[in-house]
N, C-alpha and C positions, 0 to 999 in steps of 0.2 A: 459955153459948153455945158456948164452946170444947169443953166436954165433949160437948154434943149433936152437934157437927160431927164430933168424933173417933169417936163411937159410930156415926154415919151412915156414915162412911168404912169402919169396921170391918165394918159390916153388908154394905156393897156388896162388899167384898173377900171376905167369907165366902160371899156368894151366888154370886160368880163361881167360887170354889173348888168349891162344891157342884155347879156346872153342869158341871164337868169330868167326862169319862167315862174311867175307867181299866179296862183289860182286860189279862189275862195272855196273852202270846204267847210260847210256849215258855219260855225263861228270862228274858224281858224283860217289863217293864210298859210298856204304851202309854197315853199320855194324850192325849185329844182335847178341845179346847176347843169344837169344833162338829163336826157330821157332815161327812165328806168329800163333795165335790161333783164330783170328777173321778177316779173310781176305775177301776182296771184289774184284771182277774182273769186268772190263767194256768191253762190246761188246762180241759177240758170239765166236769169234776166240780166244780171250784171256781166256775166261771162259773155252773153250774146252781144252786149255793147262793145266789149273788147274785140270780139270776132268781126263785127261789121266794119271796124276800123282797121282790120288786117293785122291785129296785134298778137296773133298766136305765137309768132316767133319770138316775141318779147316776153313770153310767159313761161314759167317753170311748172305751172299746174293750176288747178282750181279746187274749190272746196264747196261743200254744201249742196250737192245736186242729187246724187243717187239716194241719199237717205230720206229725201222727201218725195221720191218717185216722180220727179218732174222732168226727166230726161227723155226727149222725143227723138225720132230718127234724124231730124234736121240738125239738132244739137249734137247728137252722137257722132255724126259725120264731121262736124266742125271742130270737135275737140278730140278726135280720134288719136292724135299724136301726143296728147297731154295727159299726165297722170292726175287722177283725183286723189288729193292728199288727205282729205277727210270727207266722209260721207255726209256729215252734218257740220255743225260749227267747228272750226279748227281750234286747236289749242295753240298757245303761244309757242310751244316747243315745235309743233308742226311747221309753223311759218319760219321760225329761226332755222330749223333743220334743213329747210329747202333753200337756204341762202337767199331768201327773197329780199328785194329792195323796195317793193311796192305792193300794197294790199288794197284792192278795190272792194269795199264792203259797205255796209250800212248798219244803222242801229236797228236791231232785230232782223238784219240781213247779214249774219256772221259775227256781229258784236252786240253786247248788251251793256247798257249803262252801268258802270261800276264793276264790270266783269273782268275776266282775265285778259281778254284781247281787246285793246282800245288803242287809239292813237298814242296815248301817253305811255302805255306799257310796251309798245313796240318801238317807240322812238329811240331808246337806248341801244337797240340792236340794228339801227340803220334802216329800219323799215318805215317808209312814208305811207300814210293811210289817206286815201281820198274817200270821203263819205258820200253815199248816195243822197242826192238832194231831197228826195221825198222823205227820207228818214230823219232829216234835220230837226223836225218838230220834237223829237225826243230829247234834244239837248239845247233847245232855244226856240225862239219865235220864228214863224215863217207864214207866208200866205197860204191859202188853200191850195191843194194839189192842182197842178195844171200841166199841160203838155210841155210848157217851158221847163219844168223840172227835168224831164228826160232830155230835152234839147240841151239844157245847161250841162248835164253830165257828159253828153257826147262832145260838146265844144270843149269842156275842160279836159277831158281825156285827150282830145286832139292837141291841145296846147301842151299838156304834160309830155306827150310822146312825140312832139314836134311834127304833128300831122294836122295842124290847124286848118289848112285849106281843105283837106280831105273831109274833116269833120263838118266844116261849114257847108261844103257842097252836099254832104249827106243830109244834113238838117234841112237845107233848102229843098232838096228833092222830096223829103218826107212831107214838108209843109205844102208843097205844090200838089203832090199826089193826093193828100187829104183834102185840101181846099177844092181841087178839081172834082173829086168824088162827091163831096157834100154839095157843091154847086149844081151837080147834075140831078140831085134828088128833088122830088116834089116837097114843098114845105109841109111841115106837120101842122095839123089842124089844132092840136093841143099838145101840151108838154106832159108826157107820161110820167107817172110816179114810179120810181124804180127802187128795188131793194136788192142789195148784194148779199147773197148767202154764201159765205165762205165755208163754214162748218159749224158743228154743235147741234145738240138736240135739246138739252135742258135750257140752255141759253144760246143765242145766235151770235157767232163771231162774224162781224161785218166791217164795212168800210165807212169811216167817217169823212169829214171834210178834208183831212190831210192825207188820205190814201188815194192812190192813183185811179181806182175806179170812179171816184167822184169826178175827176177830170174827164175820163172817158165818156161817162154818161152825159155830162153837160155838153161835151163836144158833139155828141151824137144827137142832141136835141132833147134829152130827158132831164129829169130832176131826181137826184138821190134823196130818198126820204129821210136819210140820216145826215144830210148836208149841214145841219146845225149841231151835229155831234162833234164836240171839240176834241176829237181823237183822230188817230190814223187808223189802225186796225184795232178793234176792241169788241167786247161783248155788249149786247143789249138784250133786254127781255123780249120774249115773244109777244107779250102784251103790247109793247111799244110798236112792234111790227104790225100787229093786227089793227091797232088804233089808226095807224097811218095808211093802212090799206093800199099796198103797192099794186100797180096795174101790170108791172113786168117784174119778174124775179131773175136776177143774173146769178147763176151758180158758178163758183170757181172750182174747177176740176183739178184736184191733186190729192195726194195722201191716200190713206187706206180706204176711205169711203168715196165711192165714185160719184160723179155728177148724177147719174141715173138713180143711185140709191138716195141721194139727197132730195131729188125731185120726188121720188116715191114716198119718202118720209113726209114731205109737205102735203102731198095729195091725199095720203091715207089718214092723216091726222084730222079728226073732226074739228079741232080747235081752229083750223085754218080754212075751213070750208067756205067762209064768207069773204075771204080775201079775193079781190078781183082777179089777180094773176092766177090764183089757184082755180077759181071757177072757170076761167077762160083758157086754162092751160097755156099761159104765156110765160114760158121759161126760155132763157138764153144761156148757153154754156160758154164760158171763157176758160181757156186753159190758164194755168198759173202764170205761165210766161207771157200771156196776153194781158193779164190783169195787174201785173206788177210793172214798174217802169222799165221800158226797153223798146227795141225796134218794132216788136209786134203790137205795140199800142196802136199803130196806124190801122192794121187789119182789125183790131178789136173794135175801134170806133166805127169802122165800116160795117162790121157785123151787127153792132148795136143799132146803128142808124137804120139798117135794113129791117131789123126786127121791130123797131119802134113803128115802122110804117106798114107792118103786116096787119091785115084785117083780122 
């Protein structure tokens, strides 16, 4: 009888252990005994990842959208029932006050290294943090940005919220859609040199090899002129841009300076007059939500691929 009881206890313990979900978040392993029920996401692109998985009902709010002016009609409809708890980066008190049990954010997407809100500072309050894969370069080593970064986040969110099959089906659909589209295009005769202009006038804020636009440009058939820049998003001198002479300039549209104003700045500045993209007026605009990791990356690649093939 004692042996049977011991075996039963061992079986129960083993079953409970098997029920745990373990996912990799940057350099940490996260363990979940059950799916979160009071989640918060930061920024428009991370929030959209939650929404495409149908997780609005598991959320108590979101942060970091309206302060950056990146909310569009599609997103406004998707989050209509959810409160924005902070217009920019949330404080620790905001997350604790919302009784959150899960925070989907990233480094420089709601958290700063050494800042007030980090996985370590939230852990004592029972808030698990899953970090955006693209942002892991800020806390350790990783490969250059790729579409797998976004797919990895969707798959991990699916596992965390016990929606693994749904996430896998979604990723498969995205992959098929993108592959079918790219296969339908005429091959490029050359690989266009591309510069990502996020913001800045004295210096340019741009995307290096670890930022999502690097992956989008490569998937569309181009080459990021800053792909050897060992950064995610960072500043470079305009002299470096002029020297590398991009043939296409991708403008990220968000913030107080519009995409059209950024384009006008480059066209009107005599220093840029010999850049091929400026001479030939080859500018492409990506919305912030398209240029950062999220579901709209698929449409962004299609937009870039079409633009690279324009005469």
